N, C-alpha and C positions, 0 to 999 in steps of 0.2 A: 614386732620384731624390728630391731634397729638395722640400719643399712650395713653396719659392720658385720652383724650376725648373718645377714642375707648373703653378703659376699663370701663369708666363710662357708656357709652352707652350699653355695653354688660351686665354690672351689672343691669342696669335698665330693659333691656329686660328679663334677667333671673328672676328678681323679679316679673315682670308682668306675665311671663309664670307660675311661681310657684303659684302666687295668683290665676290664672285662673284654674290651676289644682286643687287647694284647693277648689275653689268654685264649680267646676264640681263634685268633689268627695263628697262634702257636699250635692249636689243635689241628688246623688245616695243614700246617707245614709238616707236622710229624705223621700225617695220615699215611704217607708212603712208607715210612719206617714201620708203622704199625702193621701194614699188610705183610711185610716181610717177616717181622717178628712173630706175629700170630699165625702166619701161614694162611691168610684168608685173601679173598679178592678185594679189589678197591671198593666195589659196591658194598660188600659186607663190612669193610672197615669204616665206610662212611656212616654206618649205623651207630658207630661209637660217638661220632660227632652229634648225631641226632639225640642219642641218649644223654650226652653231656648237656645239650641245650634244654632238653626236657627237665632234667634234674635242676638246672639253674633256674629255669622259669618257675618251677614249682617250689624250689627250696628257698628262694629269696623271700617271697611273701610269707611263707610259713615261718622263717626265721625272724622276720620283722614282727609278726604276730606273737611269736613265743617270747621275744625280748620285751615286748610291751605288756604281755600278760603276766609273765613270771618275774620281770625285772631284768635289767641289763646285766647286773652283776651275777645273778644266778644263771642267766643264759650263757654268759661267757665262760663261767666255771664249768657248766654242764657240757660245753662243747670242747673246751681245751683239755680237760682231764681225759675223756675217752680218746681223743686224737693222740695225745702224748702216750697213753697206755698202748694204743694200737701200734704206734711207732716203735715202742720198746719191744713189743711182741714180735714184730716183723724183723727188727734188727737182731734180736737174740732168740732164734727159734730153739725149741727144745732139742737136746741132743739125744738121739736114740740110744738106749742102753742094751739093745739086743746084740748078741754076739754073732 
């Protein structure tokens, strides 16, 4: 690996790490808002942060394995399509036809 590729790799890893710290810090900041919104205690809302951490620590290695096993293009398509579909479903819920 050339030094230029090493620098790019380290910059990408640094950017990803910084983004993760930003996301994790944001979860800590909104913890108080989540307690009021969900009507739970601060101790119960802190479990949301624990759940987020567990999902992150389990999801990252699994996604790396899936991208290596199935190929990056297939992996990206298989993650983008369901997320966009879910966004559409959430944005436009079915209108009830009952009178």
